C-alpha positions as CSV (number, residue, x, y, z in Angstrom):
1,M,99.9,120.6,81.6
2,A,101.2,117.3,83.0
3,N,102.6,117.0,86.5
4,E,106.4,117.0,86.0
5,G,107.3,115.6,89.4
6,K,109.5,112.5,89.5
7,T,108.4,109.7,91.8
8,F,109.4,106.2,92.8
9,N,106.6,103.7,93.3
10,T,106.8,101.2,96.2
11,G,103.4,99.5,95.8
12,T,100.9,101.3,98.1
13,S,103.0,104.5,98.2
14,T,105.1,106.7,96.0
15,V,108.3,108.4,97.1
16,T,108.4,112.0,95.9
17,K,111.6,113.0,94.1
18,S,110.6,116.4,93.0
19,C,108.3,119.3,93.7
20,Q,104.6,118.5,93.0
21,I,104.1,121.9,91.4
22,S,107.4,122.9,89.6
23,G,109.0,119.5,89.0
24,S,112.2,120.8,90.6
25,T,114.4,118.1,92.2
26,N,115.9,120.8,94.5
27,L,113.9,119.6,97.6
28,I,115.1,120.3,101.2
29,S,114.0,118.1,104.1
30,V,112.8,120.3,107.0
31,M,111.0,117.9,109.3
32,F,110.4,114.2,110.0
33,L,107.5,113.2,112.2
34,G,108.3,109.5,112.1
35,Y,106.1,106.7,110.6
36,L,102.4,107.4,111.0
37,P,99.4,105.1,110.4
38,P,96.6,106.2,108.0
39,V,94.3,108.4,110.1
40,N,91.1,106.7,108.8
41,K,92.1,103.0,109.1
42,L,90.3,102.3,112.4
43,N,90.5,98.9,114.2
44,T,87.6,97.8,116.3
45,V,87.8,97.9,120.1
46,G,88.5,94.4,121.4
47,Q,90.6,93.3,118.4
48,R,94.0,92.0,119.4
49,P,96.7,94.2,118.1
50,K,97.9,93.1,114.6
51,E,100.2,94.3,111.9
52,Q,99.3,97.8,110.8
53,A,100.8,99.8,108.0
54,S,102.6,103.1,108.8
55,Y,104.2,105.5,106.4
56,P,107.0,108.1,106.8
57,A,105.8,111.7,107.3
58,E,108.6,113.9,106.1
59,L,108.1,117.6,105.1
60,L,110.0,118.8,102.0
61,Y,110.5,122.4,100.9
62,C,111.0,123.6,97.3
63,P,112.9,127.0,97.1
64,D,111.6,127.5,93.5
65,S,107.9,127.3,94.1
66,H,108.0,127.8,97.9
67,L,105.8,124.7,98.3
68,V,105.9,122.6,101.4
69,Q,104.9,119.0,100.7
70,L,105.0,115.5,102.0
71,G,107.8,113.2,100.8
72,L,105.5,110.3,100.2
73,T,102.2,109.8,98.5
74,V,100.0,107.0,99.8
75,D,97.3,105.2,97.6
76,P,94.1,107.3,98.1
77,K,92.1,104.1,98.4
78,I,94.0,103.5,101.7
79,L,93.6,107.1,102.9
80,F,90.0,107.6,101.8
81,P,88.2,104.2,102.2
82,A,84.6,103.9,101.1
83,E,83.6,104.0,104.8
84,Y,85.5,107.3,105.2
85,P,84.2,108.5,108.6
86,Y,84.4,112.3,108.2
87,T,81.1,114.2,107.9
88,S,81.5,117.9,107.3
89,S,77.9,118.8,108.5
90,T,78.5,117.8,112.1
91,T,80.9,120.6,112.8
92,K,79.3,124.0,113.4
93,I,82.4,126.1,112.4
94,I,82.4,124.3,109.0
95,R,78.7,124.9,108.5
96,D,79.1,128.5,109.3
97,N,82.1,128.8,107.1
98,F,80.2,127.4,104.1
99,K,77.3,129.8,104.7
100,E,79.8,132.7,104.8
101,L,81.4,131.5,101.6
102,Y,78.1,131.5,99.8
103,D,77.2,135.0,101.0
104,E,80.7,136.2,100.1
105,V,80.8,134.9,96.5
106,S,77.2,136.1,95.9
107,H,78.3,139.5,97.0
108,L,81.6,139.7,95.2
109,Y,80.6,138.1,91.8
110,R,77.4,137.7,89.8
111,I,76.0,134.2,89.7
112,N,72.8,133.6,87.8
113,P,70.2,131.0,88.7
114,E,71.0,128.9,85.6
115,D,74.8,128.8,86.5
116,L,76.3,125.5,87.6
117,V,78.2,125.2,90.9
118,V,80.4,122.1,91.2
119,D,82.0,121.1,94.5
120,I,85.0,118.7,94.3
121,G,85.1,116.5,97.4
122,S,81.5,117.4,98.3
123,N,81.1,114.9,101.2
124,D,77.5,115.0,102.5
125,G,76.6,118.2,100.5
126,N,77.2,120.6,103.3
127,L,78.7,123.4,101.1
128,L,76.3,122.9,98.2
129,S,73.2,123.0,100.5
130,N,73.8,126.8,100.6
131,F,73.7,127.1,96.8
132,K,71.1,124.5,95.8
133,D,67.9,126.7,96.2
134,N,69.2,129.4,93.9
135,H,71.5,127.7,91.4
136,R,72.2,124.4,89.7
137,V,74.6,122.3,91.8
138,L,76.6,119.1,91.5
139,G,78.8,117.3,94.0
140,I,81.7,115.0,93.2
141,T,83.0,112.8,96.0
142,P,84.4,109.2,96.1
143,E,82.9,108.4,99.5
144,E,79.7,106.6,100.2
145,I,78.5,109.5,102.3
146,G,77.7,111.2,99.0
147,A,74.4,109.3,99.1
148,Q,73.4,111.6,102.0
149,A,73.8,114.6,99.7
150,I,71.6,112.9,97.1
151,E,68.9,112.3,99.7
152,K,69.0,116.1,100.4
153,G,68.3,116.8,96.7
154,I,71.9,117.5,95.7
155,P,73.0,115.7,92.6
156,T,76.3,113.9,93.3
157,V,78.7,111.8,91.3
158,I,80.2,109.3,93.7
159,D,83.6,108.9,92.2
160,Y,87.1,110.5,92.2
161,F,87.7,113.7,90.2
162,T,89.1,112.3,87.0
163,E,89.2,113.1,83.3
164,N,86.4,110.6,82.7
165,V,84.2,112.3,85.4
166,V,84.9,115.7,83.9
167,E,83.7,114.4,80.5
168,Q,80.6,113.0,82.0
169,V,79.8,116.3,83.8
170,L,80.3,118.3,80.6
171,N,78.1,116.0,78.6
172,V,75.2,116.0,81.2
173,Y,75.5,119.4,82.9
174,G,77.7,121.6,80.8
175,K,80.4,123.9,82.1
176,A,80.5,125.3,85.6
177,K,80.5,129.0,86.6
178,I,81.8,128.2,90.1
179,I,84.0,125.2,91.1
180,T,84.9,124.8,94.8
181,A,87.4,122.5,96.4
182,T,87.4,123.0,100.2
183,N,89.9,121.1,102.3
184,V,90.6,118.7,99.4
185,F,92.8,120.7,96.9
186,A,95.9,119.8,98.9
187,H,94.8,116.1,99.0
188,I,94.7,115.2,95.3
189,E,97.7,113.8,93.4
190,N,99.1,115.4,90.2
191,V,97.9,118.9,91.0
192,N,98.9,120.3,87.6
193,E,96.6,117.8,86.0
194,V,93.8,118.6,88.4
195,V,94.1,122.3,87.6
196,S,94.0,121.5,83.9
197,M,90.8,119.5,84.4
198,I,89.3,122.3,86.5
199,L,89.9,124.7,83.6
200,K,88.3,122.3,81.2
201,L,85.2,122.2,83.3
202,L,85.1,126.0,84.0
203,E,83.4,128.6,81.9
204,D,85.6,131.2,80.4
205,D,84.5,133.7,83.1
206,G,84.2,131.0,85.7
207,I,85.8,131.1,89.2
208,F,87.7,128.4,91.1
209,I,87.5,128.7,94.9
210,S,89.8,126.6,97.1
211,E,90.2,126.4,100.8
212,S,93.3,124.7,102.3
213,H,95.2,124.5,105.5
214,Y,97.4,127.6,105.4
215,L,101.1,127.2,105.8
216,L,101.5,130.5,107.7
217,S,98.8,129.5,110.3
218,L,100.5,126.1,110.6
219,I,103.8,127.7,111.5
220,E,102.4,130.4,113.7
221,T,100.5,128.0,116.0
222,L,102.9,124.9,115.6
223,Q,100.2,122.8,114.0
224,Y,102.3,119.8,113.3
225,D,99.2,117.7,114.1
226,T,97.8,118.7,110.7
227,I,100.6,116.8,109.0
228,Y,99.3,113.5,107.8
229,H,99.2,111.6,104.6
230,E,95.9,113.0,103.3
231,H,97.6,116.4,103.1
232,L,100.1,116.1,100.3
233,R,100.8,119.8,100.1
234,Y,100.8,122.7,102.6
235,Y,100.0,125.8,100.6
236,S,101.1,129.4,101.0
237,L,99.5,132.0,98.7
238,T,103.0,132.2,97.1
239,S,103.1,128.6,96.1
240,L,99.5,128.7,94.9
241,K,100.4,131.8,92.7
242,Y,103.3,129.8,91.3
243,L,101.0,126.9,90.5
244,F,98.3,129.1,88.9
245,D,100.7,131.2,86.9
246,R,101.8,128.0,85.1
247,H,98.2,127.6,83.9
248,G,97.4,131.2,82.9
249,I,95.3,131.8,86.1
250,D,95.1,134.9,88.3
251,I,94.5,134.8,92.0
252,I,91.8,137.5,92.2
253,Y,90.9,137.4,95.9
254,A,92.2,135.7,99.0
255,K,91.5,135.8,102.7
256,R,92.5,133.9,105.9
257,I,89.7,131.9,107.5
258,P,89.5,130.1,110.9
259,T,88.5,126.6,109.8
260,H,90.8,123.7,110.7
261,G,92.9,125.9,112.9
262,G,93.7,128.4,110.1
263,S,93.1,128.1,106.4
264,I,93.2,130.2,103.3
265,R,90.4,130.8,100.9
266,V,91.5,131.6,97.4
267,Y,89.5,132.8,94.3
268,A,91.1,132.2,91.0
269,A,90.1,132.8,87.3
270,R,91.6,133.0,83.9
271,K,94.1,135.8,83.5
272,G,92.6,139.2,82.7
273,V,89.0,138.3,83.3
274,Y,88.6,139.9,86.8
275,T,90.4,142.6,88.7
276,V,93.0,141.4,91.3
277,T,92.2,142.8,94.7
278,D,94.8,144.6,96.8
279,N,94.8,142.1,99.6
280,V,96.4,139.4,97.4
281,E,99.7,141.4,97.2
282,E,99.4,142.2,100.9
283,I,99.3,138.5,101.8
284,L,102.2,137.7,99.4
285,L,104.3,140.4,101.1
286,E,103.6,139.1,104.6
287,E,104.6,135.6,103.5
288,K,107.9,136.9,102.0
289,E,108.7,138.4,105.3
290,K,107.7,135.4,107.5
291,I,107.8,132.0,105.8
292,N,109.4,131.9,102.3
293,S,112.7,130.5,103.6
294,V,114.3,127.3,104.9
295,D,115.3,129.1,108.1
296,S,111.7,129.8,109.0
297,L,110.8,126.1,108.5
298,I,113.8,124.9,110.6
299,E,112.8,127.3,113.4
300,F,109.3,125.8,113.2
301,R,110.7,122.2,113.5
302,N,112.7,123.2,116.6
303,K,109.6,124.8,118.3
304,V,107.6,121.6,117.5
305,V,110.2,119.5,119.4
306,L,110.1,121.8,122.4
307,S,106.3,121.7,122.4
308,K,106.4,117.9,122.4
309,L,108.7,117.8,125.4
310,Q,106.6,120.4,127.2
311,L,103.5,118.2,126.8
312,Y,105.5,115.2,128.1
313,S,106.5,117.3,131.2
314,L,102.9,118.4,131.8
315,L,101.6,114.8,131.5
316,L,104.4,113.4,133.7
317,E,103.3,115.6,136.7
318,I,99.7,114.5,136.2
319,K,100.4,110.8,135.9
320,D,102.9,110.8,138.8
321,K,99.9,111.8,141.0
322,G,97.9,108.9,139.6
323,E,95.3,111.1,138.0
324,R,93.3,110.2,134.9
325,V,93.4,111.9,131.5
326,Y,90.6,111.4,128.9
327,G,90.8,112.8,125.4
328,I,88.2,115.0,123.9
329,S,87.3,114.4,120.2
330,A,89.1,112.2,117.7
331,P,89.8,114.3,114.6
332,S,92.4,113.1,112.1
333,R,94.9,115.5,113.6
334,A,94.6,113.7,117.0
335,S,96.2,110.6,115.4
336,T,99.3,112.6,114.3
337,L,99.7,114.2,117.7
338,I,99.2,111.0,119.6
339,N,101.6,109.0,117.5
340,Y,104.3,111.6,117.1
341,V,104.3,112.4,120.8
342,G,104.1,108.7,121.7
343,L,100.9,108.7,123.9
344,D,99.4,105.4,124.7
345,D,96.5,103.9,126.8
346,G,98.7,104.2,129.9
347,I,98.7,108.0,129.5
348,I,95.4,108.6,127.8
349,D,92.7,106.3,129.1
350,C,90.3,106.9,126.2
351,V,89.2,109.5,123.7
352,L,85.6,110.6,123.7
353,E,83.4,111.5,120.7
354,I,79.9,112.8,120.4
355,K,77.0,110.3,120.3
356,D,76.6,108.6,116.9
357,S,80.1,109.4,115.7
358,Y,81.4,106.9,113.2
359,K,84.5,106.5,115.2
360,I,83.0,105.3,118.5
361,G,84.0,101.7,119.2
362,S,87.3,102.0,117.4
363,Y,90.9,102.5,118.5
364,I,93.0,105.7,117.7
365,P,95.2,104.5,114.8
366,G,98.5,103.1,115.8
367,T,97.3,102.6,119.5
368,I,94.9,100.7,121.6
369,I,93.4,103.9,123.0
370,P,89.6,103.3,122.7
371,I,87.2,105.9,121.2
372,L,84.1,106.0,123.4
373,E,80.9,108.0,123.8
374,E,81.1,111.4,125.3
375,S,78.8,110.8,128.2
376,L,81.6,108.9,129.9
377,L,83.3,112.2,130.7
378,F,80.4,113.3,132.9
379,D,79.8,109.9,134.5
380,D,83.5,109.2,135.3
381,Q,84.6,112.8,135.9
382,P,88.4,112.3,135.2
383,E,90.7,114.8,136.7
384,Y,91.8,116.1,133.2
385,A,90.5,116.2,129.7
386,I,93.0,116.8,126.8
387,I,91.3,118.6,123.9
388,F,92.6,117.2,120.6
389,S,90.4,119.6,118.6
390,W,92.4,122.3,120.5
391,H,91.8,124.8,117.7
392,I,88.1,125.0,118.7
393,A,88.7,124.7,122.5
394,D,87.0,128.1,123.1
395,E,83.9,126.5,121.6
396,L,84.2,123.1,123.3
397,I,85.1,124.0,126.9
398,P,82.0,126.1,127.8
399,K,79.8,123.3,126.3
400,L,81.5,120.6,128.3
401,K,81.3,122.6,131.5
402,Q,77.6,123.3,130.9
403,K,77.0,119.6,130.5
404,G,78.6,119.0,133.9
405,Y,82.3,118.3,133.5
406,K,84.1,119.5,136.7
407,G,87.7,118.7,135.9
408,K,90.5,120.6,134.2
409,F,91.4,120.9,130.5
410,I,94.7,120.4,128.8
411,I,95.3,122.4,125.6
412,P,98.2,120.5,123.8
413,L,99.1,123.2,121.3
414,P,100.8,125.5,120.5
415,V,102.2,125.7,124.0
416,P,100.8,122.9,126.3
417,K,98.8,124.4,129.2
418,I,96.1,123.5,131.8
419,V,93.0,125.7,132.0
């Protein structure tokens, strides 16, 4: 089934005129975060500021499918360059999540040793490392980091998930019993075509497992910082059900998971093959009560504006006393928060990353705030450290204190506070 959405191409980006799932042109603008730079285009520290592309970040809502989506699609070669700096294995919560996913799917459904497990957007092979000793595995990723997976013994196609790649996989490996797409299913254009390709690659009794940022979590905790151009869609289970229904697919199991500040894991299969668990309807009913309306999204926007102003107020008091603020961690979400709020190197002296991070020696996109090595926090002892990976603050703060940091921490979201 082809994607029915209407678009208007402007060169490196495409303006969306209709819902990416339903094709409806009845789209309602619910939030505009301004013009944001691509989160992975990193300029080197020391470079003089130069022209840098930025793209509008507008959230649109479709009442028909209940999908929330971006109003612009940027060329994936800009968003996911070959040197894409993200490595999933470096984050403990992600490693633990993938181990838990493997244990869960092995418990819920029968997977035989000869069955093929395919991971779309496999990165460095983090997820598939849990399957590889007991099943056949194959990764598909466009990034050069896929070479690391190959070194680990995980066969990997270093390319985008396309019709040609599906044909290659079918010819060499055959059909897959399990296909996973974790934190990428909302990133790929033409989602109806993607679902059709997944069905083509999937065995008749195969299962597709996706993990995506969850719209309800985003709204509950004001996660506007997860809005950037990699994330084309912000799924609820309701919008995913609408999508899968169009393709003859059941959602057979779903659960909320803590990754990325709140995600949803969804198991899907051809209609009638597996029993649908009760929790699917429970989640759908909760969404109907809380988020399936324009009003809930407008309320979210208003709370975001207040949160931004509260962070300004907190930082004003600190800077008025001449005190220093260093940033902790530079995930993609930090770029949105920094650019939307309007933080610069006069407010945030630097942002610190763990040793060997790809991002050290670069500027935060859209700014000249340098990304430096974490040891500076303990050597300089700034008065405050603002945690941009605030969703894992409970994990980070004890570690930083144990390493010797004596200052205070700023948690920027959902309500800015000092701890």
